[in-house]
N, C-alpha and C positions, 0 to 999 in steps of 0.2 A: 834186190830191193830191200832196204832196211825198214824198220818199223816206222821211221819218221816220213820216209818217202811214201810208204803204204798209206799212212794217215792223210798225207797231203793230197795224194792222187785220188783216193777213193772215198774219203770221209770228210773232207773239208769243203764246205759249201758256203756261199754268201748268205749271211743271216739277215732276215728282214724284221726280226723281233727286236723292237727297241728296248725291251726289258732285259735283253742279254747284253750286259755291259762288257763282259769279257767271255769269249767262248773258247773254241779249240785253239791251242797254241801256247797257253800259259800253264802254270802249275794247277790251276783250278778255274772253274767257271764262276763268274760273278753275275748274279741274277737279281733282278728287282721284283719282289712279290707285289701283287696288286693290293692296294689299300683295302682294309676291311675284310680280307680273305685269309683263311687258314691254309697253311701248306700241307700237302700230303705227298708221301714218297713211297714207291713200291719197287721191288726188284724181283726178277725171276731169271732162272738159268735154264738153257736148253743144252743137253749133252747128246752128241750124236750116238745113235744106237740105243739110247734110253728114252729120249723124248721125241725122236723122229727117225725114220729109216735112213740107212746109210746112203741110199741112192736118191734122196730127196734133193730137188733143185735148190741151189743156193738162194735164189730170190724168195722161194717159199719158206726156207729156214728163217731168213731175215724177217719176212712178213709175220710169221708166227711169233717170233721172239718179241716183236713190238706189240702185236695184238694181245698176247696173254697178259702183258703188263697194262695195256690200255683197259683190258677187261677188269682188272683189279681196281683201277681208277674209277671205272664206271660203277662198280659195285658199291662205291662209297658216295656216289652222286657228285663226283668232282670233275674238274676240267683239266685235262693234261696240258702241260706247258713245255717241259724240257726233258731231254733224255741223255744219258751217258751209255757208252758201249764198252764192254770188256770182251775182247775177242781173242781166243786161243786157236792157233792154226798149226798144222803140221808143216805147211809150206805156204809161201806167198804166191799162189797161182793167180795170175792176172785175170784170166777169164772167170774164175770162180769169184774173185773179189768184185769184179765189175757187176756180175749178176747179183751178188749179195747186196752190194750197196744200192743197186737199183730197187730191190725189194724193200730194203730198209727205209729208204727215203720215200718210196711210194706209200708204205704203210703209215709213216709219220705224217706225210702230207694230208692224209685223210682227216686228220684232226689238228693240223697246224702245230705239230710238235717239232721243236728244233733240237738237233744233235749239238750238244755244247761241250763234250769232252769224252774221255774214256782212256782205254789202254789196249795195246796189242802185244801178244807174246807168242812164242813157239811152244808147242806141247805135243803130246802123243795122240790127241784126238781133238776134234773141233768142239769147242765149248763157247757158247754165246750167252753172255749175261748183259741184260739191259735194266737200267734203273730209270724210272720215269718220275719226275716231280710235277705235281699239279697244284691247283688251288681249289678251294671250296667255300661256299657260303657257310659260315659257322652255324647258322640256324637250320641248314638243310643237309647236314651230313647224314649219310646212310651208314648204319652199322649192322652187325649181325644180332645185336643184343636187345632189340626193342619189341620183338613179337610178343603178343599176349593172347591168351585163350579167347577164341572167337574170331580172331583175325583170319582172313582168307589167304591161302597160299597160291601164288600165281607164278607162271614162268613165261618168258618171251620166246617167240619162234617155235622151233620144234626140237625134240630131244632125241639123242642117240645117233644123229647123222655122222658126226665126226668119228666116233669110235667104229661105226660101221665102215666108214671110208678107210680108216687105218687098217681094218681087217682085210678089206679088198686089196689094198696096197700090198700088204704082207703076203697075201695068197696069190698075187699076180693075176687076179681075175677081173681086171678093170676093162670091160669089153662092151659097155653100153653107155648111153647117155645118162641113165639114172645112176650107174656106178660112178661115172665121172663127177656127177653132181655131189655124191656123198664124199668122194675123195677131195673135192674142192673145199668142202666144209672142214676137213681136217687141215688141208694145206694153208688155207687162207681164211681163218675165222674173222668175224667182224665184231668188235666190241660195241656194246650198246650204250655209248656215251650219251647221246642226245636223249634216249629213252630214260636213262637213269635220272638225268636232271629233270625230266618232265614229271616223273613219279615221285621225286624226292619230297615234295610237300605233302604227299598222301601216304607214302609207305611207312611202315613201322620198323622194318628190317629188310636187309637185302644181302645177297651173296651171289658171286658168279659161279656158273656151273663148269668147274674145271675137272673135278674128280668123279662126277656122276650125280644125277638128280637126287637119288636116295641119300648118298653119302653127304652131299653138300647141304641138302635140306636138314639133315640130322645135325650137322655142325651149327647151322643157324639156330635151330631149336635148343641145342645144348647151351649156346651162348646166351640165349634168352631165358634159360631156366624153364622151358616149356616142353610140352609134347606135341605130337601132331599125327595127322592121318592123311595118307595120299590115296586117291582113287586111281588105280592103274588103268582102268577103262577110260579115264578122261585124259590120259597123256597124249599130247599133240605129237603125232608122228608124220613125217613127210611122205608124200607119194613115192619118192625115190626109195626110202627105207622099206616101205611096204612092198615095192616092186622087186627089190633085190633079196629080201629075206622073208621067211615064213613068219606067221603071226607071233609065235613064241619067241623066236630069235629077235625079232624087231622089238618086242617088249623088253627083252633083256638089255638090248642096247639103250632103249629109252630110259630105263630105270638105273642101269649101272654103268653105262658108257660115259666116259669123260671127254674133255676137250671141246665141248660145244661152245663154251663161253657165252651162253645165254644168261639172262638175269633170272634169278629166283627171288621173289620178294613177297612180303606179307603186308596186308593193309586191313584196317577196320572195315567191317561190313558196310558202314554208311558211306565209305569212300568209293565203293565198287561202281556206282553209276557213272563216275567221272572217267573211268578207264576206257570206255568205248571211244570217247572223243580223243583221248591220248593215243590209242591204238590207230585211229584213223589219221591223226596228224603225223604220227611217226611211221606210218605204213608198216606196222609190225603186228603180228598175231600175239595176243595175250590170252592165256588160258588158265582158268582156275583149276587147279589140280588137287587141292586139299584144304584142310583147316587146321589151325593151331588149337591144341587142347590143353587141359590141365595135366599135370603129371610129367612123366619123362618118356623119352623114346619116340620112335616113329613107326606107326603101324600102316599097313596097306590093306586096301579092300579092292575087290573086283566085282563090279555090279552089286555092291552092298555087302558081299560076303567076305569074310576074312581071307587075306591072301598072304601066305607066309613068305617072307623075303628077308635076306640078311646080306648086307654089303657094306664093308668098311671103307670102300673106295681105295684108290691107289695111294700107297704110302711107301716112301723110300725107306730102305733098311728094314722092311717088314716083309717076311716071307708068307704072311697070311694071304690066302686066296679068297676071291669073292665066292660066296657059296649060295646056291639056291637050296632052300630048305623044303 
Protein backbone atom coordinates (compact mmCIF):
# COMPACT_ATOMS: atom_id res chain seq x y z
CA UNK A 1 0.00 0.00 0.00
CA UNK A 2 1.51 3.34 -1.05
CA UNK A 3 0.84 6.68 0.67
CA UNK A 4 -1.92 7.68 -1.77
CA UNK A 5 -3.87 4.47 -1.24
CA UNK A 6 -3.33 4.84 2.52
CA UNK A 7 -4.84 8.34 2.46
CA UNK A 8 -7.72 7.26 0.22
CA UNK A 9 -8.60 4.22 2.31
CA UNK A 10 -8.23 5.56 5.84
CA UNK A 11 -8.44 9.35 5.79
CA UNK A 12 -10.72 10.41 2.94
CA UNK A 13 -14.28 10.99 4.14
CA UNK A 14 -17.22 12.77 2.59
CA UNK A 15 -17.27 16.35 3.87
CA UNK A 16 -20.48 18.08 4.88
CA UNK A 17 -18.87 21.44 5.70
CA UNK A 18 -19.85 23.83 2.91
CA UNK A 19 -16.99 26.16 3.89
CA UNK A 20 -14.47 23.58 2.66
CA UNK A 21 -14.29 24.42 -1.02
CA UNK A 22 -11.39 22.02 -1.68
CA UNK A 23 -10.26 19.38 0.82
CA UNK A 24 -8.13 16.24 0.57
CA UNK A 25 -6.85 15.43 -2.91
CA UNK A 26 -5.36 18.69 -4.12
CA UNK A 27 -2.13 20.53 -3.32
CA UNK A 28 -3.84 22.47 -0.57
CA UNK A 29 -7.12 22.99 1.23
CA UNK A 30 -9.30 25.91 0.17
CA UNK A 31 -11.38 27.14 3.10
CA UNK A 32 -13.92 29.92 3.53
CA UNK A 33 -13.67 31.77 6.90
CA UNK A 34 -16.85 32.98 8.57
CA UNK A 35 -17.58 36.67 8.11
CA UNK A 36 -16.55 38.90 10.98
CA UNK A 37 -14.44 36.23 12.70
CA UNK A 38 -10.67 36.07 13.19
CA UNK A 39 -8.78 32.91 12.24
CA UNK A 40 -6.72 31.01 14.80
CA UNK A 41 -4.34 28.13 14.12
CA UNK A 42 -2.57 25.72 16.46
CA UNK A 43 -0.29 22.73 15.92
CA UNK A 44 1.01 20.01 18.20
CA UNK A 45 3.12 16.89 17.71
CA UNK A 46 3.04 13.54 19.52
CA UNK A 47 6.12 11.31 19.35
CA UNK A 48 5.88 7.69 20.45
CA UNK A 49 7.83 6.99 23.59
CA UNK A 50 7.97 10.70 24.41
CA UNK A 51 4.34 11.80 24.59
CA UNK A 52 2.69 8.41 25.03
CA UNK A 53 3.71 4.81 25.87
CA UNK A 54 4.76 2.52 23.05
CA UNK A 55 1.92 0.08 23.75
CA UNK A 56 -0.85 2.68 23.62
CA UNK A 57 -3.77 1.83 21.32
CA UNK A 58 -3.77 3.57 17.95
CA UNK A 59 -7.29 4.98 18.49
CA UNK A 60 -6.18 6.55 21.78
CA UNK A 61 -3.06 8.04 20.16
CA UNK A 62 -5.22 9.67 17.51
CA UNK A 63 -7.78 10.91 20.03
CA UNK A 64 -5.04 12.54 22.14
CA UNK A 65 -3.44 14.13 19.09
CA UNK A 66 -6.72 15.83 18.21
CA UNK A 67 -7.66 16.67 21.81
CA UNK A 68 -4.42 18.45 22.72
CA UNK A 69 -4.89 20.78 19.78
CA UNK A 70 -8.56 21.31 20.57
CA UNK A 71 -7.49 22.30 24.07
CA UNK A 72 -5.27 25.06 22.68
CA UNK A 73 -8.21 26.29 20.61
CA UNK A 74 -10.38 26.23 23.74
CA UNK A 75 -7.84 28.21 25.76
CA UNK A 76 -8.34 31.12 23.39
CA UNK A 77 -12.13 30.97 23.44
CA UNK A 78 -12.26 29.90 19.81
CA UNK A 79 -14.29 27.47 17.73
CA UNK A 80 -12.38 24.66 15.92
CA UNK A 81 -13.20 24.21 12.22
CA UNK A 82 -10.64 22.26 10.20
CA UNK A 83 -7.56 20.10 10.74
CA UNK A 84 -4.63 18.69 8.80
CA UNK A 85 -2.63 15.59 9.70
CA UNK A 86 1.06 14.77 9.18
CA UNK A 87 1.65 11.11 10.00
CA UNK A 88 5.01 9.31 10.07
CA UNK A 89 4.91 5.50 10.26
CA UNK A 90 7.42 2.66 10.23
CA UNK A 91 5.01 0.60 8.14
CA UNK A 92 1.46 0.78 6.80
CA UNK A 93 -0.25 -1.71 9.12
CA UNK A 94 -3.93 -1.91 8.03
CA UNK A 95 -5.23 -2.85 11.49
CA UNK A 96 -3.30 -0.02 13.19
CA UNK A 97 -4.41 2.48 10.56
CA UNK A 98 -8.07 1.47 10.83
CA UNK A 99 -7.93 1.87 14.61
CA UNK A 100 -6.07 5.18 14.33
CA UNK A 101 -8.49 6.67 11.81
CA UNK A 102 -11.47 5.61 13.93
CA UNK A 103 -10.02 7.46 16.95
CA UNK A 104 -9.09 10.48 14.84
CA UNK A 105 -12.52 10.97 13.33
CA UNK A 106 -14.31 10.21 16.61
CA UNK A 107 -12.39 12.96 18.40
CA UNK A 108 -12.93 15.39 15.52
CA UNK A 109 -16.66 14.63 15.34
CA UNK A 110 -17.08 15.74 18.97
CA UNK A 111 -16.60 19.31 17.75
CA UNK A 112 -17.56 19.10 14.05
CA UNK A 113 -13.95 19.38 12.87
CA UNK A 114 -13.20 18.31 9.28
CA UNK A 115 -9.95 16.73 8.09
CA UNK A 116 -8.99 18.75 5.00
CA UNK A 117 -5.44 17.67 4.17
CA UNK A 118 -2.07 16.47 5.37
CA UNK A 119 0.87 14.22 4.59
CA UNK A 120 2.07 10.67 5.26
CA UNK A 121 5.63 9.41 5.25
CA UNK A 122 7.82 6.52 6.38
CA UNK A 123 10.17 6.96 9.34
CA UNK A 124 11.85 5.20 12.24
CA UNK A 125 9.11 5.96 14.78
CA UNK A 126 5.50 7.01 14.85
CA UNK A 127 5.08 10.79 14.85
CA UNK A 128 1.65 12.42 14.72
CA UNK A 129 1.34 16.15 13.98
CA UNK A 130 -2.06 17.81 13.81
CA UNK A 131 -2.82 21.39 12.95
CA UNK A 132 -6.26 22.80 13.71
CA UNK A 133 -7.63 26.03 12.31
CA UNK A 134 -10.56 27.71 13.97
CA UNK A 135 -12.28 31.05 14.24
CA UNK A 136 -13.11 33.38 17.08
CA UNK A 137 -15.12 36.49 17.84
CA UNK A 138 -12.49 39.28 17.76
CA UNK A 139 -14.03 40.86 20.85
CA UNK A 140 -13.96 37.65 22.89
CA UNK A 141 -10.47 36.26 22.33
CA UNK A 142 -8.91 34.76 25.43
CA UNK A 143 -5.15 35.23 25.89
CA UNK A 144 -2.63 34.63 28.67
CA UNK A 145 -1.83 38.30 29.08
CA UNK A 146 -4.89 39.97 30.61
CA UNK A 147 -4.75 38.98 34.29
CA UNK A 148 -4.60 41.81 36.84
CA UNK A 149 -3.96 41.99 40.57
CA UNK A 150 -7.09 41.06 42.45
CA UNK A 151 -8.40 38.70 39.75
CA UNK A 152 -9.41 35.25 40.94
CA UNK A 153 -7.69 32.13 39.58
CA UNK A 154 -10.00 29.24 38.64
CA UNK A 155 -9.60 25.82 37.07
CA UNK A 156 -12.13 23.50 35.51
CA UNK A 157 -12.60 19.85 36.43
CA UNK A 158 -10.00 18.14 38.57
CA UNK A 159 -6.20 18.32 38.53
CA UNK A 160 -3.60 15.58 38.39
CA UNK A 161 -5.67 12.72 37.01
CA UNK A 162 -3.92 12.31 33.66
CA UNK A 163 -0.40 12.30 35.09
CA UNK A 164 -1.49 9.77 37.69
CA UNK A 165 -3.02 7.64 34.96
CA UNK A 166 0.21 7.73 32.96
CA UNK A 167 2.18 6.61 36.02
CA UNK A 168 -0.21 3.70 36.50
CA UNK A 169 0.20 2.77 32.84
CA UNK A 170 3.97 2.82 33.09
CA UNK A 171 3.99 0.78 36.28
CA UNK A 172 1.52 -1.78 34.96
CA UNK A 173 -0.71 -1.46 38.02
CA UNK A 174 -4.03 -0.75 36.34
CA UNK A 175 -6.15 -3.19 38.32
CA UNK A 176 -9.18 -1.27 39.61
CA UNK A 177 -12.05 0.87 38.37
CA UNK A 178 -10.47 3.99 39.84
CA UNK A 179 -7.14 3.21 38.18
CA UNK A 180 -8.88 2.79 34.83
CA UNK A 181 -10.66 6.10 35.38
CA UNK A 182 -7.31 7.85 35.78
CA UNK A 183 -5.80 6.08 32.76
CA UNK A 184 -8.77 7.15 30.65
CA UNK A 185 -8.09 10.76 31.61
CA UNK A 186 -4.66 10.39 30.02
CA UNK A 187 -5.76 8.37 27.00
CA UNK A 188 -8.76 10.46 26.04
CA UNK A 189 -8.74 14.02 27.39
CA UNK A 190 -11.68 16.27 26.59
CA UNK A 191 -11.06 19.85 25.51
CA UNK A 192 -13.23 22.49 27.20
CA UNK A 193 -14.41 24.14 23.99
CA UNK A 194 -17.95 25.06 25.10
CA UNK A 195 -16.86 26.15 28.56
CA UNK A 196 -14.18 28.47 27.18
CA UNK A 197 -16.67 30.20 24.91
CA UNK A 198 -19.06 30.60 27.86
CA UNK A 199 -16.46 32.24 30.11
CA UNK A 200 -14.86 34.34 27.35
CA UNK A 201 -17.02 37.43 28.08
CA UNK A 202 -15.99 37.28 31.77
CA UNK A 203 -12.43 35.99 31.93
CA UNK A 204 -9.38 38.24 31.84
CA UNK A 205 -6.88 35.53 30.82
CA UNK A 206 -6.75 31.78 30.19
CA UNK A 207 -4.42 28.88 29.49
CA UNK A 208 -4.92 25.13 29.16
CA UNK A 209 -3.29 22.79 31.66
CA UNK A 210 -0.85 20.79 29.56
CA UNK A 211 2.39 21.02 31.56
CA UNK A 212 0.94 21.10 35.08
CA UNK A 213 -1.18 23.47 37.16
CA UNK A 214 1.70 25.30 38.81
CA UNK A 215 3.81 25.64 35.66
CA UNK A 216 0.95 26.72 33.42
CA UNK A 217 -0.46 29.20 35.93
CA UNK A 218 3.02 30.70 36.19
CA UNK A 219 3.16 31.06 32.39
CA UNK A 220 -0.15 32.94 32.45
CA UNK A 221 1.06 35.25 35.20
CA UNK A 222 4.37 35.92 33.45
CA UNK A 223 2.53 36.80 30.23
CA UNK A 224 0.32 39.17 32.25
CA UNK A 225 3.23 40.78 34.10
CA UNK A 226 1.70 39.77 37.42
CA UNK A 227 2.26 37.49 40.39
CA UNK A 228 -0.05 35.05 42.06
CA UNK A 229 -0.83 32.77 44.95
CA UNK A 230 -2.31 29.26 44.88
CA UNK A 231 -3.97 27.56 47.86
CA UNK A 232 -2.95 23.93 47.54
CA UNK A 233 -5.59 22.89 50.08
CA UNK A 234 -8.22 24.14 47.61
CA UNK A 235 -7.04 22.07 44.64
CA UNK A 236 -9.89 19.95 43.23
CA UNK A 237 -8.83 16.30 43.18
CA UNK A 238 -10.95 13.41 41.98
CA UNK A 239 -12.10 10.55 44.16
CA UNK A 240 -10.15 8.24 41.85
CA UNK A 241 -6.89 10.10 42.45
CA UNK A 242 -7.40 10.03 46.20
CA UNK A 243 -8.25 6.32 46.09
CA UNK A 244 -5.14 5.30 44.18
CA UNK A 245 -2.53 7.51 45.88
CA UNK A 246 -1.80 8.85 49.34
CA UNK A 247 -2.49 12.51 50.12
CA UNK A 248 1.04 13.74 49.46
CA UNK A 249 1.40 11.97 46.11
CA UNK A 250 -2.07 13.07 45.02
CA UNK A 251 -1.13 16.67 45.78
CA UNK A 252 2.07 16.29 43.75
CA UNK A 253 0.05 15.14 40.75
CA UNK A 254 -2.48 17.96 41.19
CA UNK A 255 0.19 20.67 41.32
CA UNK A 256 2.79 19.31 38.93
CA UNK A 257 1.15 16.67 36.77
CA UNK A 258 0.51 17.63 33.15
CA UNK A 259 -1.83 16.41 30.39
CA UNK A 260 -5.13 17.24 32.12
CA UNK A 261 -6.11 19.77 29.41
CA UNK A 262 -8.44 21.54 31.79
CA UNK A 263 -8.82 25.31 31.64
CA UNK A 264 -7.06 27.65 34.04
CA UNK A 265 -8.50 31.15 33.87
CA UNK A 266 -8.63 34.42 35.76
CA UNK A 267 -11.51 36.83 36.18
CA UNK A 268 -12.35 39.96 38.15
CA UNK A 269 -13.99 39.43 41.54
CA UNK A 270 -17.22 41.09 40.41
CA UNK A 271 -17.70 38.41 37.72
CA UNK A 272 -17.52 35.48 40.17
CA UNK A 273 -21.27 35.26 40.89
CA UNK A 274 -21.95 34.45 37.23
CA UNK A 275 -19.72 31.36 37.29
CA UNK A 276 -22.15 29.15 39.19
CA UNK A 277 -24.70 29.44 36.40
CA UNK A 278 -22.05 28.65 33.77
CA UNK A 279 -20.86 25.64 35.76
CA UNK A 280 -24.43 24.37 35.97
CA UNK A 281 -25.09 24.91 32.26
CA UNK A 282 -21.82 23.31 31.19
CA UNK A 283 -22.05 20.53 33.78
CA UNK A 284 -18.47 21.14 34.87
CA UNK A 285 -16.83 21.78 38.21
CA UNK A 286 -15.19 25.22 38.52
CA UNK A 287 -12.92 25.78 41.50
CA UNK A 288 -11.26 28.94 42.75
CA UNK A 289 -7.67 27.97 43.56
CA UNK A 290 -5.92 31.30 43.97
CA UNK A 291 -5.58 35.01 43.36
CA UNK A 292 -3.53 37.27 41.10
CA UNK A 293 -1.20 39.60 42.98
CA UNK A 294 1.17 42.47 42.32
CA UNK A 295 4.82 41.61 41.74
CA UNK A 296 6.18 38.52 40.04
CA UNK A 297 6.24 34.77 40.62
CA UNK A 298 3.77 32.26 41.99
CA UNK A 299 3.57 31.36 45.67
CA UNK A 300 1.68 28.54 47.32
CA UNK A 301 -0.07 28.26 50.65
CA UNK A 302 -1.50 25.34 52.61
CA UNK A 303 -4.33 26.33 54.93
CA UNK A 304 -2.94 29.85 54.94
CA UNK A 305 0.65 28.90 55.74
CA UNK A 306 3.48 29.24 53.19
CA UNK A 307 4.01 26.06 51.17
CA UNK A 308 7.35 25.82 49.36
CA UNK A 309 7.05 24.41 45.85
CA UNK A 310 9.06 24.71 42.64
CA UNK A 311 8.10 23.26 39.27
CA UNK A 312 9.16 24.47 35.83
CA UNK A 313 6.89 21.97 34.08
CA UNK A 314 7.83 19.64 31.27
CA UNK A 315 10.22 21.17 28.75
CA UNK A 316 11.77 19.52 25.71
CA UNK A 317 15.60 19.69 25.48
CA UNK A 318 15.81 20.63 29.18
CA UNK A 319 17.26 18.15 31.66
CA UNK A 320 15.96 20.05 34.69
CA UNK A 321 13.76 17.94 36.95
CA UNK A 322 10.71 19.00 38.91
CA UNK A 323 11.81 19.65 42.47
CA UNK A 324 10.00 19.66 45.78
CA UNK A 325 11.67 22.20 48.05
